[in-house]
C-alpha positions in Angstrom: 41.3 19.1 -4.3 40.0 22.4 -5.6 39.4 23.7 -2.0 41.4 27.0 -2.8 39.0 27.9 -5.6 36.2 30.4 -5.0 32.8 28.9 -4.3 31.4 30.1 -7.6 33.9 27.9 -9.4 33.5 24.9 -7.2 29.8 24.5 -7.6 28.0 24.1 -10.9 25.2 26.7 -11.5 22.8 23.9 -12.6 22.9 20.5 -11.0 23.4 17.6 -13.3 20.1 16.1 -14.4 19.9 12.3 -14.7 18.7 12.5 -18.3 21.6 14.8 -19.4 24.8 13.2 -20.8 26.8 16.3 -19.9 26.0 18.9 -17.2 25.2 22.3 -18.8 27.6 25.2 -18.2 25.4 28.2 -17.2 27.4 31.2 -15.9 25.5 34.1 -14.4 24.4 36.6 -17.1 23.9 40.1 -15.7 21.1 41.0 -18.1 19.1 37.8 -17.6 15.8 37.3 -15.8 14.5 40.8 -16.4 10.8 41.8 -16.9 9.4 43.1 -19.2 10.9 40.8 -21.8 12.0 42.1 -25.3 9.9 40.6 -28.1 11.6 38.1 -30.4 10.5 38.3 -34.0 9.4 35.0 -35.6 11.4 35.6 -38.7 15.0 36.8 -39.4 16.4 34.8 -36.5 20.1 34.1 -36.6 21.2 30.6 -37.5 23.4 30.4 -34.4 20.5 30.7 -32.1 19.0 27.3 -33.1 19.7 24.4 -30.7 21.8 21.8 -32.3 19.8 18.9 -33.8 16.5 20.7 -33.5 14.3 23.3 -35.3 13.7 25.4 -32.2 15.4 28.7 -31.2 16.9 29.2 -27.8 15.8 32.9 -27.7 12.2 32.0 -28.4 12.2 29.3 -25.6 13.7 31.8 -23.2 11.2 34.6 -24.2 8.1 32.4 -24.0 9.1 30.8 -20.7 9.9 34.2 -19.0 6.6 35.6 -20.2 4.7 32.6 -18.9 6.5 32.8 -15.5 5.8 36.6 -15.1 2.3 36.7 -16.6 0.4 33.5 -16.0 -2.5 33.8 -13.5 -5.2 31.4 -12.3 -8.8 32.6 -11.7 -8.1 32.6 -7.9 -4.7 34.2 -8.0 -4.6 37.2 -5.6 -2.3 40.2 -5.7 -0.4 41.8 -8.6 2.2 39.1 -9.0 1.7 36.1 -11.2 0.8 32.6 -9.9 4.3 31.1 -10.4 6.2 34.2 -9.1 4.3 33.9 -5.9 5.1 30.2 -5.7 8.8 30.9 -6.4 8.9 33.4 -3.6 7.1 31.1 -1.2 9.4 28.1 -2.0 12.6 30.1 -1.5 11.2 31.5 1.9 10.5 27.9 3.0 14.0 26.7 1.9 16.2 26.5 5.0 19.5 26.1 3.1 19.5 28.1 -0.1 22.8 26.6 -1.2 21.1 23.3 -1.8 18.6 24.8 -4.2 14.9 24.1 -4.8 12.6 21.8 -6.8 10.0 23.8 -8.7 6.7 22.1 -9.6 5.4 23.3 -13.0 2.0 22.2 -14.4 2.3 21.4 -18.1 -1.5 22.1 -18.5 -0.9 25.8 -17.5 1.9 26.0 -20.1 -0.4 24.8 -22.8 -3.2 27.2 -21.8 -0.7 30.2 -22.0 1.4 29.1 -25.0 0.7 26.0 -27.0 4.0 26.7 -28.9 6.1 26.5 -25.7 4.2 23.3 -24.7 5.0 21.7 -28.0 8.7 22.5 -27.8 8.8 21.1 -24.2 7.2 17.8 -25.2 9.1 17.3 -28.4 12.6 18.4 -27.2 12.6 18.0 -23.4 16.4 17.3 -23.2 17.1 20.7 -24.7 14.2 22.7 -23.2 14.2 21.7 -19.6 17.8 22.8 -18.9 16.8 26.2 -20.3 13.9 26.4 -17.9 16.3 25.5 -15.0 18.7 28.2 -16.1 16.1 31.0 -16.5 14.4 30.1 -13.2 17.7 30.4 -11.4 18.4 33.8 -13.1 15.0 35.0 -12.1 15.6 33.8 -8.5 18.9 35.7 -8.3 17.2 38.9 -9.4 14.1 38.5 -7.3 15.9 37.7 -4.1 18.7 40.3 -4.7 21.1 37.5 -3.7 24.7 36.9 -4.7 24.9 34.2 -7.4 27.2 32.1 -5.1 24.6 32.0 -2.3 21.8 30.4 -4.4 21.7 26.7 -5.2 20.3 25.2 -8.3 16.7 25.3 -9.5 15.2 22.2 -11.0 11.9 22.3 -12.8 9.7 19.3 -12.2 7.0 19.2 -15.0 3.8 17.3 -14.3 0.2 16.9 -15.5 0.7 16.6 -19.3 -2.2 16.8 -21.6 -4.2 13.6 -22.2 -2.7 13.1 -25.6 0.7 12.9 -24.1 -0.4 10.5 -21.3 0.5 7.1 -22.6 -0.3 3.6 -21.5 2.6 1.2 -21.6 1.5 -0.9 -24.5 1.0 2.2 -26.7 4.5 3.5 -26.5 6.2 3.4 -29.9 9.7 4.1 -31.2 8.4 7.5 -32.4 8.0 8.5 -28.8 11.7 8.1 -28.0 13.3 11.3 -26.7 9.8 12.8 -26.1 8.2 13.8 -22.8 5.3 11.6 -21.7 3.4 10.7 -18.5 2.6 7.2 -17.5 0.5 5.7 -14.7 1.2 2.4 -13.0 1.9 0.4 -9.8 5.4 0.2 -8.4 6.2 -3.5 -8.0 10.0 -3.3 -7.4 12.4 -0.7 -6.1 16.2 -1.2 -6.6 18.9 -0.3 -4.1 20.5 3.1 -4.2 23.1 3.3 -6.9 25.8 6.0 -7.1 25.9 7.8 -10.4 29.3 9.5 -11.0 29.2 13.2 -12.1 32.9 14.1 -11.8 35.9 11.9 -11.2 39.1 12.9 -9.5 42.2 11.1 -10.9 45.6 11.1 -9.0 48.9 10.3 -10.6 50.5 7.3 -8.9 54.1 8.4 -9.5 55.9 8.7 -6.2 57.0 12.3 -6.4 54.1 13.6 -8.5 50.7 13.0 -6.9 49.1 15.3 -9.5 45.3 15.4 -9.3 43.0 16.1 -12.2 39.1 16.5 -12.1 37.3 15.2 -15.1 33.5 16.0 -15.5 30.9 13.7 -17.1 30.7 14.2 -20.8 28.2 12.4 -23.0 27.5 9.8 -20.3 31.2 8.9 -20.0 34.2 10.0 -18.0 37.5 9.7 -20.0 40.5 8.8 -17.9 43.6 11.1 -18.7 46.3 9.1 -20.5 49.3 11.4 -19.8 50.2 13.3 -16.7 51.0 16.9 -17.6 53.2 17.4 -14.5 55.6 14.4 -14.7 54.9 13.2 -18.2 54.1 9.6 -17.1 51.7 7.6 -19.3 48.7 5.7 -17.9 49.6 6.5 -14.4 46.3 7.8 -13.1 43.9 6.1 -10.6 40.5 7.2 -9.4 40.1 8.8 -6.0 36.6 7.8 -5.1 36.4 9.9 -1.9 37.0 13.1 -3.7 34.8 12.3 -6.7 31.2 13.6 -6.8 28.2 11.3 -7.2 24.4 11.6 -7.6 21.8 9.3 -6.2 20.1 7.0 -8.7 17.5 4.3 -8.4 15.5 2.1 -10.8 11.8 1.4 -10.4 9.8 -1.4 -12.0 6.4 0.0 -13.0 3.5 -2.3 -13.9 0.2 -1.4 -15.7 -2.7 -0.9 -13.3 -5.4 -3.6 -13.7 -8.1 -1.3 -15.0 -5.9 -0.3 -18.0 -5.1 -3.8 -19.1 -7.2 -4.9 -22.2 -9.3 -8.0 -22.0 -7.2 -11.2 -22.3 -3.9 -9.4 -22.0 -1.2 -9.6 -19.3 0.1 -6.5 -17.6 3.3 -4.9 -19.1 6.3 -3.5 -17.2 8.6 -0.6 -17.9 11.8 0.5 -16.1 11.9 4.0 -14.6 15.2 5.8 -13.6 14.8 8.3 -10.8 17.5 10.7 -9.5 18.3 12.9 -6.5 15.2 13.8 -4.4 13.0 11.2 -6.2 15.1 8.4 -4.8 13.2 6.5 -2.1 10.2 8.6 -2.8 7.9 5.6 -3.5 7.6 2.1 -2.2 6.4 -1.1 -3.8 2.7 -1.1 -4.1 2.3 2.6 -4.6 0.2 3.9 -7.5 2.0 6.7 -9.2 2.0 8.9 -12.3 5.5 9.4 -13.7 6.4 12.3 -16.1 9.7 11.7 -17.9 11.6 11.3 -21.1 11.2 8.0 -23.0 14.7 6.7 -23.7 16.4 3.8 -25.5 19.9 2.6 -24.7 22.0 0.1 -26.7 22.7 -3.3 -25.3 26.0 -5.2 -25.7 25.5 -8.9 -26.2 28.9 -9.6 -24.5 30.5 -7.4 -21.9 33.8 -6.9 -23.6 32.5 -6.5 -27.1 32.4 -3.1 -28.7 29.5 -3.9 -31.0 25.9 -3.5 -29.8 22.7 -5.4 -30.4 20.2 -4.0 -32.9 17.4 -4.3 -30.2 17.6 -1.4 -27.7 16.5 -1.4 -24.1 13.9 1.2 -23.4 13.2 3.0 -20.1 11.9 6.3 -18.7 14.1 9.1 -17.2 11.8 10.5 -14.5 11.3 14.3 -14.3 8.6 14.1 -11.6 6.7 11.4 -9.7 3.3 12.1 -8.3 1.3 9.6 -6.1 -2.1 8.9 -7.6 -4.8 9.8 -5.1 -7.9 10.1 -7.2 -10.7 8.1 -5.7 -8.5 6.5 -3.0 -8.0 7.0 0.7 -4.6 8.5 1.7 -2.1 6.3 3.5 -2.3 6.5 7.3 0.4 8.5 9.1 3.4 6.4 10.3 3.6 6.1 14.0 7.4 6.6 13.8 6.9 10.1 12.3 4.9 11.5 15.3 6.4 14.7 16.5 7.5 15.1 20.1 6.9 11.3 20.6 3.1 11.6 20.5 0.3 11.7 18.0 -1.0 15.1 16.8 -4.3 16.3 18.4 -7.2 17.8 16.5 -7.3 20.8 18.9 -3.8 21.7 17.7 -5.2 22.2 14.2 -2.1 20.9 12.5 -4.4 19.9 9.6 -5.1 23.6 8.9 -1.5 24.7 9.1 0.0 25.9 5.7 3.3 24.4 6.7 2.0 20.8 6.5 -0.8 21.2 3.9 -1.6 22.8 0.6 -4.4 25.4 0.2 -6.7 22.7 -1.4 -6.1 20.3 1.4 -6.9 23.0 4.0 -10.2 23.7 2.2 -11.1 20.0 2.3 -10.0 19.6 5.9 -12.4 22.5 7.0 -15.3 20.8 5.1 -14.5 17.5 6.7 -14.5 19.1 10.2 -17.9 20.7 9.5 -19.4 17.4 8.2 -18.1 15.5 11.3 -19.7 18.1 13.6 -23.2 18.0 12.1 -25.9 16.9 14.5 -29.0 14.9 13.7 -32.6 15.4 14.9 -31.9 13.8 18.2 -29.0 16.2 18.9 -26.3 13.6 18.4 -23.7 13.3 15.6 -25.2 11.4 12.7 -22.1 11.0 10.5 -21.8 7.2 11.1 -25.3 6.5 9.6 -24.5 8.8 6.7 -21.2 6.9 6.0 -23.0 3.6 6.2 -25.6 4.8 3.7 -22.9 6.1 1.3 -20.8 2.9 1.5 -21.6 0.7 -1.5 -25.1 2.2 -2.0 -26.0 -0.2 -4.8 -25.9 -3.1 -2.3 -29.2 -3.6 -0.6 -29.2 -3.3 3.3 -26.4 -5.4 5.0 -25.9 -2.2 7.2 -24.1 -4.1 9.9 -21.6 -5.7 7.5 -21.0 -2.2 5.9 -20.4 -0.8 9.4 -17.9 -3.5 10.1 -16.1 -2.8 6.8 -16.0 0.9 7.6 -14.4 0.0 10.9 -11.7 -1.8 8.9 -11.1 1.2 6.6 -10.8 3.6 9.5 -8.7 1.2 11.6 -7.6 1.6 15.2 -5.0 3.9 16.7 -1.4 3.2 16.0 0.5 2.7 19.2 4.1 3.9 19.6 6.6 1.1 19.8 7.7 2.3 23.3 4.3 1.9 24.8 4.3 -1.8 24.4 6.8 -4.3 25.7 6.2 -6.6 22.7 6.9 -4.0 20.0 4.2 -2.9 17.6 0.5 -3.4 18.5 -1.7 -4.2 15.5 -4.2 -1.4 14.8 -5.5 -3.1 11.6 -8.8 -5.0 11.6 -9.1 -8.3 9.8 -12.5 -9.3 8.4 -13.9 -12.6 7.0 -17.2 -12.6 5.0 -18.7 -16.1 4.7 -22.0 -17.5 3.8 -24.3 -18.4 0.9 -23.6 -17.6 -2.7 -25.2 -14.4 -4.2 -25.1 -12.4 -1.0 -22.8 -9.6 -2.4 -19.6 -10.7 -0.7 -17.4 -10.1 -3.7 -19.1 -6.8 -4.5 -18.4 -5.5 -1.0 -14.8 -6.6 -1.2 -14.4 -4.8 -4.6 -15.9 -1.6 -3.2 -13.5 -1.6 -0.2 -10.6 -2.4 -2.5 -11.3 0.6 -4.7 -11.3 2.9 -1.7 -8.2 1.5 0.0 -5.0 3.7 -0.1 -3.0 0.8 -1.4 -3.6 -2.9 -1.7 -3.9 -6.0 -3.9 -7.0 -7.9 -4.9 -6.4 -11.6 -5.5 -8.3 -14.8 -5.6 -7.7 -17.8 -3.4 -7.2 -20.4 -6.2 -4.8 -18.1 -8.1 -2.5 -17.3 -5.1 0.5 -19.2 -4.0 2.7 -18.8 -0.9 5.4 -17.1 -3.0 2.9 -14.8 -4.6 1.6 -13.7 -1.2 5.1 -13.2 0.5 8.1 -12.6 -1.8 9.8 -14.3 -4.7 13.5 -14.5 -5.6 14.3 -13.4 -9.1 17.4 -12.5 -11.1 17.8 -8.7 -11.7 18.1 -8.3 -15.5 20.5 -5.3 -15.1 23.0 -6.6 -12.6 22.3 -10.4 -12.7 22.0 -10.5 -8.9 19.3 -12.3 -7.0 16.7 -9.8 -5.7 13.5 -10.1 -3.7 10.2 -9.1 -5.4 7.4 -8.2 -3.1 4.3 -10.3 -3.0 0.6 -9.3 -2.3 0.9 -9.0 1.5 4.1 -6.8 1.3 2.7 -4.7 -1.6 -0.4 -4.1 0.6 1.7 -2.7 3.5 -0.4 0.0 5.3 -3.3 -0.9 3.0 -5.9 -3.6 2.3 -5.2 -7.1 1.0 -8.4 -8.5 -0.5 -8.6 -12.3 -0.9 -11.7 -13.6 -2.7 -12.6 -17.4 -2.6 -10.5 -17.7 0.5 -11.7 -21.3 1.1 -10.2 -22.5 -2.2 -6.7 -21.3 -1.3 -3.9 -23.9 -1.2 -2.9 -25.0 2.4 0.7 -23.9 1.9 -0.4 -20.4 0.8 -2.8 -20.1 3.7 -0.1 -21.1 6.2 1.8 -17.9 5.3 -1.1 -15.8 6.7 -0.6 -16.9 10.3 2.4 -14.7 10.8 1.1 -11.8 8.7 -2.2 -11.5 10.4 -0.9 -11.2 14.0 2.8 -10.2 13.9 2.3 -8.1 10.7 5.5 -9.3 9.2 6.6 -11.8 6.5 9.8 -13.7 7.2 11.8 -14.9 4.1 14.8 -17.2 4.0 15.5 -18.1 0.4 18.6 -18.4 -1.8 20.8 -16.8 0.8 18.4 -13.9 1.3 17.2 -13.8 4.9 15.0 -10.9 5.9 11.7 -9.9 7.6 9.4 -7.8 5.5 6.6 -5.5 6.8 3.1 -6.6 6.0 1.1 -4.1 8.1 -2.1 -4.7 6.2 -5.7 -5.4 6.9 -7.0 -8.7 5.4 -10.5 -8.8 3.9 -11.4 -12.3 2.8 -14.6 -14.0 1.6 -15.3 -17.7 1.7 -18.1 -20.0 0.5 -19.3 -23.1 2.5 -18.1 -26.5 1.5 -21.5 -27.7 0.4 -22.3 -24.5 -1.6 -25.0 -23.4 0.9 -24.5 -22.8 4.6 -25.7 -25.6 6.9 -27.0 -24.1 10.2 -26.8 -27.6 11.8 -23.0 -27.5 11.5 -20.5 -25.1 13.1 -18.8 -22.4 11.0 -15.5 -24.3 11.0 -17.2 -27.4 9.7 -19.1 -25.3 7.1 -16.0 -23.6 5.8 -12.8 -25.6 4.9 -10.3 -23.4 6.8 -7.6 -24.0 9.3 -9.1 -23.7 12.8 -6.5 -21.5 14.4 -6.6 -19.1 11.4 -10.2 -18.3 12.2 -9.4 -16.8 15.6 -7.1 -14.2 14.0 -10.1 -12.5 12.3 -11.7 -9.7 14.3 -15.0 -9.9 12.4 -16.5 -13.1 11.0 -19.7 -12.1 9.2 -22.3 -14.8 8.3 -24.1 -13.6 5.2 -27.0 -16.0 4.9 -29.7 -16.1 2.2 -32.8 -16.3 4.4 -36.2 -16.7 2.7 -38.6 -14.0 3.7 -41.4 -12.8 1.5 -41.3 -9.2 2.5 -37.5 -9.0 2.4 -37.3 -10.7 -1.0 -39.9 -8.3 -2.4 -37.9 -5.3 -1.2 -34.6 -6.7 -2.5 -36.2 -7.4 -6.0 -37.6 -3.9 -6.1 -34.2 -2.4 -5.3 -32.4 -4.5 -7.9 -34.9 -3.7 -10.7 -34.9 0.0 -9.8 -31.1 0.1 -10.6 -31.8 -0.9 -14.2 -35.2 0.5 -15.0 -35.7 4.0 -16.4 -38.0 5.2 -13.7 -35.8 3.7 -10.9 -32.7 5.5 -12.1 -34.6 8.9 -12.0 -35.9 8.2 -8.5 -32.5 7.1 -7.2 -31.5 9.2 -4.2 -28.0 10.7 -4.1 -25.8 9.3 -1.4 -25.7 11.2 1.9 -21.9 11.8 1.5 -20.5 12.4 -2.0 -17.8 9.9 -3.1 -15.0 12.4 -3.1 -16.0 13.8 0.3 -16.3 10.2 1.6 -12.7 9.5 0.5 -11.5 12.8 2.0 -13.3 12.1 5.3 -11.7 8.6 5.8 -8.3 10.0 4.8 -8.6 12.8 7.3 -9.6 10.5 10.1 -6.7 8.1 9.4 -4.2 11.0 9.1 -5.2 13.3 12.0 -7.5 11.5 14.5 -5.9 9.3 17.1 -8.5 8.4 19.8 -7.3 7.5 23.3 -9.2 5.2 25.7 -10.7 7.1 28.6 -10.9 5.7 32.1 -14.6 5.0 31.9 -14.1 3.3 28.5 -11.3 1.2 30.0 -13.6 0.1 32.8 -16.4 -0.7 30.3 -13.9 -2.8 28.2 -12.8 -4.8 31.3 -16.5 -5.4 32.3 -17.6 -6.2 28.8 -14.7 -8.7 28.4 -15.3 -10.4 31.7 -19.1 -10.7 30.9 -18.3 -12.3 27.6 -15.8 -14.6 29.3 -18.4 -15.8 31.8 -21.1 -16.5 29.3 -20.3 -20.2 29.2 -22.2 -22.9 31.1 -19.1 -24.7 32.3 -15.4 -24.2 32.8 -14.6 -26.2 29.7 -16.4 -23.8 27.4 -14.4 -20.7 26.4 -16.6 -17.8 25.3 -13.9 -15.1 24.9 -10.1 -15.0 24.4 -7.6 -12.2 24.9 -7.7 -11.7 21.2 -11.3 -10.7 21.5 -10.4 -8.0 24.0 -7.8 -6.6 21.6 -10.4 -6.7 18.8 -12.8 -4.7 21.1 -10.1 -2.1 21.6 -9.5 -1.7 17.9 -13.2 -1.6 17.0 -13.9 1.0 19.7 -11.1 3.3 18.5 -12.3 3.0 14.9 -15.9 4.0 15.9 -14.5 7.1 17.7 -12.5 7.9 14.6 -15.7 7.9 12.5 -17.0 10.8 14.6 -13.6 12.6 14.7 -13.4 12.2 18.4 -10.1 12.0 20.3 -11.5 10.0 23.2 -13.1 6.5 23.2 -16.3 6.6 25.3 -18.5 3.9 26.9 -20.9 4.2 24.0 -18.2 3.2 21.6 -17.3 0.1 23.7 -21.0 -0.9 23.9 -21.3 -0.6 20.1 -18.1 -2.5 19.6 -19.4 -5.4 21.8 -22.8 -5.3 19.9 -21.0 -5.5 16.5 -18.8 -8.3 17.8 -21.9 -10.3 19.0 -23.7 -9.7 15.7 -20.7 -10.9 13.7 -18.1 -13.2 15.3 -20.3 -14.5 18.1 -23.1 -15.4 15.7 -20.5 -17.5 13.9 -19.2 -19.1 17.1 -22.5 -20.6 18.3 -22.3 -24.3 18.8 -25.2 -25.8 16.7 -25.6 -28.8 19.1 -26.2 -26.6 22.2 -27.1 -23.2 20.8 -24.4 -21.6 23.1 -21.4 -19.6 22.3 -18.1 -21.5 22.3 -15.0 -19.7 21.0 -12.9 -22.8 21.3 -14.4 -24.3 18.2 -12.8 -21.5 16.2 -9.5 -22.8 17.4 -9.9 -26.6 17.5 -12.9 -26.9 15.1 -15.2 -28.7 17.5 -17.8 -27.7 20.0 -17.8 -28.5 23.7 -20.4 -31.4 23.4 -18.5 -33.0 20.6 -15.2 -32.7 22.5 -16.8 -34.3 25.6 -18.3 -37.2 23.6 -15.0 -37.9 21.9 -13.3 -38.0 25.3 -16.0 -40.3 26.7 -15.7 -42.8 23.8 -11.9 -42.7 24.2 -12.2 -43.5 27.9 -14.5 -46.5 27.2 -12.1 -47.8 24.6 -9.2 -47.6 27.1 -11.3 -49.6 29.6 -12.0 -52.3 27.0 -8.3 -52.5 26.1 -7.4 -52.7 29.8 -9.9 -55.6 30.4 -8.6 -57.5 27.4 -5.0 -57.0 28.6 -5.7 -58.3 32.1 -7.5 -61.4 30.7 -4.6 -62.1 28.3 -6.6 -61.6 25.1 -4.3 -60.1 22.4 -6.9 -59.2 19.8 -10.4 -57.6 19.5 -12.5 -56.5 16.5 -14.0 -53.1 15.9 -17.5 -54.6 15.8 -17.0 -56.1 19.3 -15.9 -52.7 20.6 -18.9 -51.0 19.1 -21.3 -53.6 20.5 -19.8 -53.1 24.0 -20.0 -49.3 23.8 -23.5 -49.2 22.4 -24.7 -51.4 25.3 -23.3 -48.8 27.7 -24.9 -45.9 25.8 -28.2 -47.8 25.5 -28.3 -48.2 29.2 -27.9 -44.4 29.6 -30.3 -43.7 26.8 -27.7 -41.7 24.9 -26.8 -41.5 21.2 -25.1 -44.7 20.0 -21.5 -44.6 18.8 -20.8 -44.5 15.1 -17.9 -46.3 13.3 -16.2 -43.0 12.6 -16.2 -42.0 16.3 -14.7 -45.4 17.2 -12.0 -45.1 14.7 -11.1 -41.5 16.0 -10.8 -43.0 19.5 -8.6 -45.9 18.1 -6.2 -43.4 16.4 -5.9 -41.5 19.7 -5.0 -44.8 21.6 -2.6 -45.7 18.8 -0.7 -42.5 19.4 -0.5 -43.4 23.1 1.0 -46.8 22.2 -2.0 -48.7 23.8 -2.9 -50.7 20.7 -2.3 -51.2 16.9 -5.0 -51.5 14.3 -4.8 -53.8 11.2 -8.0 -53.5 9.2 -10.9 -54.1 11.6 -8.7 -56.1 14.0 -7.1 -54.3 17.0 -4.0 -55.7 18.7 -3.7 -55.0 22.4 -0.2 -53.9 23.4 1.3 -55.5 26.5 -1.1 -58.5 26.4 
């Protein structure tokens, strides 16, 4: 319907904003958008020029906005044209389909610098002022581009960066802020499904010979159904034709206060945010964002069919703009699915310096990052890795190897395209476990890495449940339907999940991590909701030994109360031991005291890489550098893996597993990323093997033999212990067989121990303990050879 109308009548000049109850009617005015602008006197204004319900004048708003648009300049603005006129021209040139219109970013701080009066009107009456901005921007675009009004789509202003006085925290929003513009920072914890928001409905008469169609636009947030057909005169004969009606995209976000803004002893508060059109699916759960929008209150009906409303209103924010918060954090790594031409971009192509993909500020930082990565040290080699290690957590004394391992985790390996592997996605993320004595800065290192991560969650082992890590099923307050709320692992997707006090975590919660750490997914089947959620995150965990201090006589699995097969999923296992050394202790004490003394603060050297540059460097490497393994590096990997594999003294001792090889590949790629190289070299492989030996292999040493045994990370026992258990079990089976053949049905544990210790004494070996005998008895019980009752063992088959 309406297809015979001219295009100028079919399409609205200004698209419907989500916060508007009725779309504004803005026909093209021939004299609009002209510069210079006629001055508007402050007094003597006509009464009809005031906007209804406000004390502001439409002519004043139009005059101030056009002057700002044509005259505002930044210190670095080049050319005769103003800053925003250049932006407007550039956006229209980049727009491929002008009929769809543009979104125009407007910095509210610039408006305040130019005209505090216009800024005040914008903040106090956004519902009335922003449509005027949209209209005037479209008029200026028509005149600037010399285009026909029908050929240009709508212009929508997206205001951001309000002043600090208008940047609220959730708990400080009051009823006096309703219908005002404000900005809000928070973490997205839930994103609803896409909801159609009807803008105009087409009604068709159901009378057989009539079929009259009427289009009814949205008016004051409602669409009134026609009661009488003007063509046939029938009453209440209309039905909605959904296919011909027009809809807008709408979505509801649940925003939670960031942890650093929550006062002491308080719990984080939530607020609902409604987003429309291009802001739909703009963010994901776990993102840190800054929302600029209008604070709204809507009435709530206690019962669906009642006309009366509750006195308590439901508040929410109508979003005007949404900006990801990047300050102090690394950017999210590029998605392997978005690679152009089926391959990763190369540094030599200089896509990071292309104005099509990057802003002017990003290009400036990218050039500085390239220069920093290319700097050479005194030996003629790149020294960026040592600079990054010095700049990572500079307040923590030494521990350079651990810092280097954590840097490898932040940079990550190279994302492989799904088609390159028969098993789907290969994990590029590196998992790290810090374990050892108390007061060795484990939690401090985790906190530093968490603050740098692009996205992620910091949690403690005792305060985490299986549901909190994966996903919980809750009832949506708006629709009443069951919805999934993402847990810590899903919120950390493409980021870092930090788990402190890992050893104190509940076994049920820890079992969830098996799938997440290798397959990078979390499968959920609850309340009729069956799905698999992405959890492509690195896991950084810290754990304390069972007996408070690390016992070097026991293996790492016996020291730390963790599932054995979970240990093998960590690429790095760092032992951070508090070793007593007079010289080291003196240096550590001097370093700690210098951080707090007056003289020490003055002498403190600046980090080799500034914090902002550090963040930009890691972001650049994750976004633009994708190292590939060279032939020589591949040979070095194979040789290094086979050498590690053959370190054992016998066939029963396993010193390397295929997971170790995959870890070496990831670590080698991350080391190449640190130097912004696109090829993994033999030196990277050698350094990866050295780091792995310093970390995981130091933890995998069997304390009874002093040799490396990776199997103990899987089964929790060293080779000698497994051999001894097998030997005691074999002796027990011999005793049971002798008793069965002689017809004796019972034997005591003490008799068995006496017989075994006679044998061990003859060989001059360690005598069997009662615990070892009971372990062998349990194994024989599982094989149905005997049954134990107290200290008496019944022989089966006797």
